[in-house]
N, C-alpha and C positions, 0 to 999 in steps of 0.2 A: 509432150504428147497429149493430144486432146482426148478425153475420155468419151466413149460412145454413150449417149443417153441410155439409161437402163430401160428396158422394155417393161410393159405391164405384165405381171406374172399371170400365168394361166390358172394357177390354183387359188382357192378362196382363202386368203389370209391377208393380213396387213403387216407391214414392217413397222414395228414399234420400237423406237430408239431412245425416247426420252420421256421423263415424267410429264412434260407438258403435252405430249401427244396421247397420253393414256387416260382412259376413262377411270373414274374411281371404282374401287371394288364394290361400293354400294350401288352405283349405277348399273353394274353388271348383273345385279340380282333381279332386275326387272324381267318379267316374262317376255320371251321372244316367240315368234311363230315357230311351232314345233315341226320337226321332220315328220314324214308320213307315218313312221312307226311309233311315234310318241303319242301317248294317250291323253285325252282331255284337252288337246290343243295346247298343252303346256309341257315344257321339257321336264323329265323326271329329275330326281336328285342326282343320279349317277349317269355318267356318259362314258361309254367305252371309247377310247381313242387308240387307233392302231398306229404303232411306231414301227416302221420298216427301216432296217439299218444294214449297212455293210461298211467295209473298210479296206484299205490297202489294195485298191483296184490296180494301181500302177499302169494305167493306160492299156490294160489287156482287153482290147476291143474284140479281137478274134479269140476263139477258144484256145486257152493255153495248151501246149502240147506236153506229152510225157507226164512225169509225176507232178508237174506244176498244174496240170489240168485234171487232177483226180482228188477225191476225198475218200476217207475211210469211214465206213458205216458199221456200227455195232449191231449184230443180229440178235434176235431173241434167245438163241441157244448159246450166246457168248462168243461165237465166232465173228470174224469181220470180213467185209468185202469192200472192194474199191469201186467207185462210181465216177465215170467221166463227168466233169462239171465245168461250168464257166462259159464265157462268151456273152457279149452284151445283147446279141440277138435273142438269146435265151433268158438273160437276166431281165430284159425289158418285158418279155412275155410273163415270166413268173411274178414280177412286181405288179404288173397290170392285173393279172388274175387274182393276186392276193388282195388287191384293193377293192375288188368287187364286193358289194354288200357292206362296205365300210365307209359311210359318208364322212366320218372323222378319221382321216388318215394322213400321217406325216411320214416323209422319207428323209432320213438323215444319214450322215456318213462320218466316219472316225478318222479322216485324214489319209494322206498319201494316195489321193485320187490320181495324181500325175507324178511324173518322175520315175526314173529307172524303167522306162516304158519300152515296149517293142518298137521296131522301126515304124510301123504304121502310124503310131502316134508320136513317138520321140523325134522322128525326122522333121515333124512340123511343130515342134515345141509344144506338143500336147494339145493343140487346138482341136484335133478330132475328138479327144476324150471329153473336153469341156462341152463340145457340141452334143456328144452322146449323153452326157449327164443332164444337159438341158432337156433332151428328149425323154430321158427317164423320169422327168419331173422330180429331180432331187430338190429338196427344200432348203437344206442347210448342211454344211460340213465344217469340221474343224480343219485347221491346217495340220499337216504332218511334217516330219523333217524333210521329206523329199519335195515338198512344195517350195523349198528354199534351194534346190539344186542349182537354179539359175539366178538366184538372188531375189530380193524383195521387189525390185522394180518389175521383173518379169512376172512375179506373182500378182502384182497389182494389175498388170496387163491382162492376165488370165481372168481376173475379177471384172475389170472394167471394159475390156475390149481394145481394139486398135491393132494395127499390123505390127509385126515384129520389127524392132528398130534396125536390125541388120539384114534379115532375110526378106523383109517386106511382106506383102500379101501373097498368099498361095493360090487364091482364087480371085474371081472378078468382083467379089464382095468383101467388104472389110469384116474382120473377125469381130463378133458381137460381144464376146465375153460371157461370163457365167450369169445365168438367170438366178442363181442361188448365192447367198452370202457365204464367203469364207470367214470363219471366226478365228481370231488370233489373240485371245485375251491376255496371254502371258508373253507375247512377243512385242517388245517395245523398241521404239526408236531411241537410240542411246542419247541423242541430243535433247529430244523433247520429253522423254519418259512416258510417251503416250503409245497405246497399242497401234500397230501399223495398219490393222484392219479392225472391223467391228469386233468387240469383245463378246457380245451376246446378241441375241435376236429372239423375238417373240412371235410365235405362231398363234393365230386367232381364227376361230370360226364361230360365228354367233357369240355366245357368251362363254366359250371355252378358250382359255389362254394357257399356253405352255411356253416357258422360257428355255432357251438353249444357250449354254456357255461352252465355248470351244477353246481348247488348249492343246499344245503339242508338248512333248517331253522336254523337261528343263535341260536335259543333256544334248539337245539338238546340235549345238556347236561342235561337239566332239565327234559327230558322225556325218557332218556335212562339210564340204570344202570351205576353207576360210573365206573365199570370195563370196560364197552364197549367203553368209551371215554377217558380212561386214557392216558395221554400224548398227547392229541389233543386239539387244539383250534379252535373255530368256529367263523368265521368273519361275519360282516354285509353283508347281501345278496346284497343290492343295490351297496354298494361300490365295492364289489368283481366283480359283473357283469359289472359295468361301467369300472373297471380297465381292464378286459380282452377284453371288446369290443374295447377299444383303441388298445390293442395288436393286435387283429385281423385286425383292420383297417390299422394299420401300415404294416401288411402283405398283404394288398390289398384285404382283405375279407370284403365286404360291407354288405352282407346279413347275418344277425345274428339272431338266435333263442335262447332264454334263457329257460333252463329246471330248474324249481324251485320247490323244494319240500317244498312248503308252499302254502296255499290256502285261500279260502274265503267261505262265506256262502250265497247261492243264496236265493232270495226272494221266490222261489217256489221249491217244492220237485220234480217236474216233470223235467225229463232230457231234454225235448224239448221245455221248455217255452222260450218266447222271452225276453231275458235278457235286450235287449236295447229298449224295448217298453216303451213309456212314461207312467207315473202313479206310484202309490204307490207300485205296485207289481213288479217293475222292478229292475234290478241291483243286485249287490253283495256287501257284507260287509266283514269285516275281514282283517287280515294282508296283504293279497295279494293286496288290493286296494292301500294302501300307497306305497307298493313296486312298483306296476305298474306305479304309478304316478311319481315315482322318478328315475326309470331305464332310462338310456340314450335313446334318440330317435334313436340312431344307432341300437338298438335292434328292430327287426321287429315283433316279436310275442313272447308270453309267454305261455309255456306249464307248468301247475302247478299241484299240488296234495295235499297230506297230510290230507285234511279235508274230503276226501271220498265223496265229493259233485260233482254234474254234472252241468256244466255251460259253455256257449260259449258267452262271453261278450266282448264289447269293453270298454276300460278304456283309457282316454286321457293320452298321454305321456307328459313329461315336456314342450314340445313345443305346446301342445294343440291338437295334431293330435290323432285321435282314433287309438287304437292298440288292436289287438286280444289277449284275455286272456282266456284260455280253461282249463277244467278239465273233466275227463271221469269217475267220480264216483270211484269205487274200485272193486277189485276181478275179473277183466276181464269182467264186465257186459256191458261195453260200450267201444267204441273206437271213437276218434275224427278224422274226415277227413277235413284237412285244405288245401286250394289251395293257394300257394304262387306264385305270378307272378313275375318271375325274369326278370329284365331288363338288357339285354346284353350290352347296351350302358354304363350304370352306374355301373353294377355289384351289384345293390341293388334290393330290393323287391319294386315293385310298390304297396305301402301300400293301395291305394284306391281300389285295385282289390282283396284284401284278402277276401276269403270266408271260412266259417267253420261251421261244424255241428257235433253233437254227434249222433252216430248210436248204436242201441241195438245189442249186441251179442246174437241174438236169438238162440234157440235150435231147430229150424225147418229146418236147413240146414244140409247137410251131414257132419258126423264127419270126421275130418282129420285122415286118417289111421295111419300116423306116430305118432300122438299124442296118439291115442288109444293104440298103441304098447308100447309107453313110459310109459303110466299110468299102463298098465298091468304088465310090467316088474317090476316097483317099487312096485306095489301093492302086487306082489308075495312075495317080501321081507318083506313088512310091515304087511301083513295079520296076521301072527301068534301073533303079538303084538296087532294090532289094532282091531281085531274082538272080543276080549274078552268082555263079558258083565260086566258092572260095576253098573247098576241100571236100574230102570223102571220108566217111567213118564206116566201120564194119559192124557196129552195133550201137545201141543207145549209150551216150556218155552222160551218166546221171549226175545230178547235183544233190545228192543225198548222203547223209552220214557225217561223222566227225571230220573225216577226210574224204573228199568226193573225187571221183574220176575227172569231173569237169574242172574242179579246182586245181588238180594236179596238172591237167593239160594246159591250163592257162599259165601256171607257174613255169612249166617247161618251155612254153612259148616266150615268156618274158626272160627266162634264162638265156635262150637262144638269141633273142634280140640284144640282151645285155652283152653277150660275147661278141656280137658283131660290132658293137660300139667300143667295147674294151675286152680283149681276150682274157684279162685277169678276173673277169666276173666269176664268182664262186658259186652263187646260188640265187634263187628267187623266192620271194614269199608273197602270197596273194591273200587279201582279206576275204573271208567267206561271204560277208555281206555284199561284196562287189560282184559276186557270181550270181547273176539273177535267174538263171535257168540252166538246164542241161541241153544237150543236142540229141534230137530224136532221129533214129534211123529211118523210120517210115516217112515217106514223102508227104509234105504238107500241101504241095500243089503239083505242078507238072514237071518238077525238076528231076524226079526219080528217087527211089529209095537210096539212102546212104549219102545223098548229096547235101552238103552244107552250103546254104545260101548266105549272102551278106546279111539279109534280114534276120536269119537265125543267129548269126554271130552277133548282130546288134542287140538282139534280145538277151543274149548272155552277158554282154559287156556294153551297156548303153551310156556310160558316164563320160566318155572322152577324156579319161585320165591319161597322162603320159607315163611312160616307163622311165623311172629314174634310177640312176646308179649312185650308191654312196659307199664310203668306206666305214667299217666298224671293226673294233677289236673283237677278239673271240669272247671276251668277258661281256661286252655289250650284246653280242649275238645271243649268248645264253640268257641274258637279262630279257631280251625281246621275247624269247620263247616262254619265259616265266610270266611275262606280262599278259600272255594269253589267258592265264588262269588266276591272276592276282590283280590287285588294285581295283579299278572300276570294272574289270572283267571277272572278278572272283565269283560273283553270284551267277553270271551267265557267260561262261567262257567263249571267247572268240578264237577259234583254232585256225591259225594261218595255214594256208595250203602250201606245202613245200614242193620245190622242184626236185627232180630225180637226183639222188645222191645224198640228200639230207634225211637222216633217219634218227628216231628216238622213241622212247617209251613214255606214254602219258598214263599215270596211275591215278585214276579218278576216285580210288578209295581213300586217297590222302586229301589234304585241304590246301588251298592257296597255292603259292609258288612251288610247294613241294610236290605238286602233281606232275610237274615236269622232272623226270628222273635225269639229273644232270650227267651222271656217269654214262648214260646210254646214248648221249648225243654224238652222232658220227656224221662226218662229211666225206663221202666217197670211202667209207670204211675207217677213216682216221678220227681219233678224238679231236674235239675243238681245242685249239691252243689259245688260252686266255690272252696271251700277249701278241698273238699274230694278227695281221690285218686281213679282213675278208671283204671282198667287193660284192655288194648285195643289190639285186634288182627288186624294186617294188613299184607299185603305182604311186602317182604323185600324192594321192590322198594319204597313204600310209607314210610316205616320205615326209609329210608334214606333221607326223605324230598322231594321225587320226585313229579312230576306233579304240582309243585307250592304250596306244603304244608310244608313250613319250620318248622312249629310247630311240625309236626309228626317226624321230625328229632331230636327233643329235649327230647324224652322220656327217662325214666330211667328204671333200672332193666330189661334189655333186656334178652329175652329168645327166642332162635331160634328153631322152630319146623320143621316138615317135609315140603316137597314141596307142593305148593298149589293144584296141580292136585291130589296128593295123598289124601289131605284133602277132596277134592270134591268127589273122588272115595269112600273113607271110609264113608262119610256121606250118599251118595246115596245107598251104599250097606246096611248100617244099617237102613235106613229109607224107603226102598222100596223093593218090591218083585213083581214077575209076577202077583200074586193074589192081591196085595195091592200096586199099583204104587203110587209114590209121585205126588201130584197135584202142579201145578205152584203156587208160592207165588202170592198174590193178588196185590203186589206193591202199598200198601196203607199206607206205613210208613211215607212218605213225602206228606204233603198237599200242592199242588202248587196253588198259587193265581196268576192269570195273570193280 
């Protein structure tokens, strides 16, 4: 595959990749022509640099529907309200307005720009999203785990351009690739030991230089299909960032931002809560805290992602100094505006002056016309496939809660498909991370309220996993349920969504595997027999032991069925009609004790 030559960037910076191409720090202290606002025709000591950032877009070009398209805002009186948010037509307008009056402005992202995308982007291997990000003037992003959904070769195509090796070109022009660099400092080719993409990148305007290091979570292989990470190794986030921070410093770059596709869990669900306020409700927890506490003080700010949470917090670096750690939720609903004060004398960020806040991508601003045109062009290609009705619902089928109605509906669909393949199928289990959205009763287009289109189903289940059947002993089945809250899932439980008939109690006041109350587990009212054999339907990702469920990788008598979206489509078609729509499951199969 021949790479398309990279185009000249529209923004004012240079790509600085080696010491040989870098001016010395001393040379950068020479006076340069000043901007109009700078006095005495010389730049002052301090220069405010605007850093706009977002993460986990997941190809959501159109406004996300239902709860996926809302954020919670804390009000002055302590109450909360929800705000409709997201859509690249609005994100573009907000970012462009935010840049006004800021001649020194950078836009960066924290990974998962593509992957697990709605039909409008996913049907075309996310070319529409890369095109939109180019128009957004994104400067740089880290890779995320979902950038590996289709493997490293496809990620390289998104970076460099060229038509898809199987599906070819979708339009009469060849796909141009990303105008911005994907950074993958901790993702190495197993054979060469070298990063598969650039590990770092330096933004420069006049005498101001800021380096960016991009990493994804070390645990990416456990949450991506094996084919997607074949031949790759994922290194420790902290060690990698610290290594390349030293590289940048040797090149005279003292101002450094880490783009980390790993995140935390805030104490509040409101995007604008005060993370640094004293008291029980402050702060964040999760993997990013330990990372932030150990990343070298040479790094001045951390842009994070992966958990789809919203926070702007300070976490002390190893020297004890506070350092900004931010995340802008997901799906383009928020963006973060951070002010980095650059000190021309030292070339570093004056950390005491760093300010940051999350802002809602509201839908009350004018739509960006170029994004409207982009969406329209790709929708024209997607419409014949996406507009087909596959079922009917009587109300929203939400994707919220420990057990969600959408998760239960998918599990029921996979159980039904499993029983078609093998009548002995006992139950189905669905991983919560594979449920990307709920189904919204209100019509999105001209299909009518309550109609579920293929495009909406694709948004819920975009991975093209197959439904697999395996045999497990009752003892193994109990162990699977305990793995939801133990092992790698102990700190952040992954609660499998159960099909109808499987019930049990989850006692969150306990710790580890004890949180699953073994004596409460029932299948169709009967206790699980440890010695009996149970036929279990899961998707192919879980059947390979993914998401921290090693026991699911130990099943026997494997049988591979159709893809998971086809199973959902068939179930909706068989169990609903315009006159008799399906009701959302009650999500009462797991009893949660707090």
